[in-house]
C-alpha positions as CSV (number, residue, x, y, z in Angstrom):
1,M,25.7,-16.7,-20.2
2,N,26.5,-15.1,-16.9
3,I,24.2,-12.1,-16.6
4,E,25.9,-10.6,-13.5
5,K,29.3,-10.8,-15.2
6,D,28.0,-9.4,-18.5
7,F,26.3,-6.5,-16.7
8,K,29.5,-5.6,-14.8
9,L,31.5,-5.9,-18.0
10,I,29.1,-3.4,-19.7
11,L,29.6,-1.0,-16.8
12,Q,33.4,-1.4,-17.0
13,N,33.4,-0.6,-20.7
14,R,31.0,2.4,-20.5
15,Q,31.8,5.6,-22.2
16,V,30.0,7.8,-19.7
17,S,30.3,8.5,-16.0
18,F,28.0,6.9,-13.4
19,H,26.5,10.4,-12.9
20,E,25.5,10.5,-16.6
21,I,24.1,7.0,-16.4
22,S,22.1,8.0,-13.3
23,Q,20.7,11.0,-15.1
24,R,19.7,9.0,-18.1
25,S,18.2,6.0,-16.1
26,G,16.8,7.6,-13.0
27,I,18.8,5.2,-10.9
28,P,20.8,6.9,-8.1
29,V,24.6,7.1,-8.6
30,R,25.2,5.4,-5.2
31,T,23.1,2.4,-6.3
32,I,25.1,2.0,-9.5
33,E,28.4,2.3,-7.5
34,E,27.2,-0.4,-5.1
35,W,26.6,-2.7,-8.1
36,Y,30.0,-1.9,-9.6
37,Y,32.3,-1.7,-6.6
38,N,30.6,-3.9,-4.0
39,D,29.3,-6.6,-6.2
40,R,25.7,-5.9,-5.3
41,E,23.1,-7.6,-7.6
42,P,20.7,-5.2,-9.3
43,S,17.0,-6.0,-9.7
44,L,16.1,-6.8,-13.3
45,Y,14.0,-3.6,-13.4
46,K,16.9,-1.4,-12.4
47,A,19.4,-3.2,-14.5
48,E,17.2,-2.8,-17.5
49,K,16.9,1.0,-16.9
50,V,20.7,1.3,-16.8
51,L,21.2,-0.9,-19.9
52,I,18.7,1.2,-21.8
53,A,20.5,4.3,-20.7
54,L,23.7,2.8,-22.2
55,G,22.1,1.7,-25.5
56,Y,21.4,-1.9,-24.7
57,K,18.2,-3.9,-24.4
58,I,17.3,-7.1,-22.6
59,T,15.7,-9.9,-24.7
60,I,14.2,-13.1,-23.4
61,E,13.9,-16.0,-25.8
62,K,12.6,-19.5,-25.3
63,E,15.6,-21.9,-25.1
64,K,15.8,-24.3,-28.1
65,Q,15.6,-27.9,-26.9
């Protein structure tokens, strides 16, 4: 699982504008654009806010050994 790749793929397949994501998440448009266009890495906190705004959630599970 590549979290950065998955996050960028979710942004690529979004059905709303960055402006709409910004309004829903409280994350500035420019910050979202930096992640998308300039391959900047979001903090987990900000990524989660954007994912929630897009209808996703982050789940952490203990790896099965």
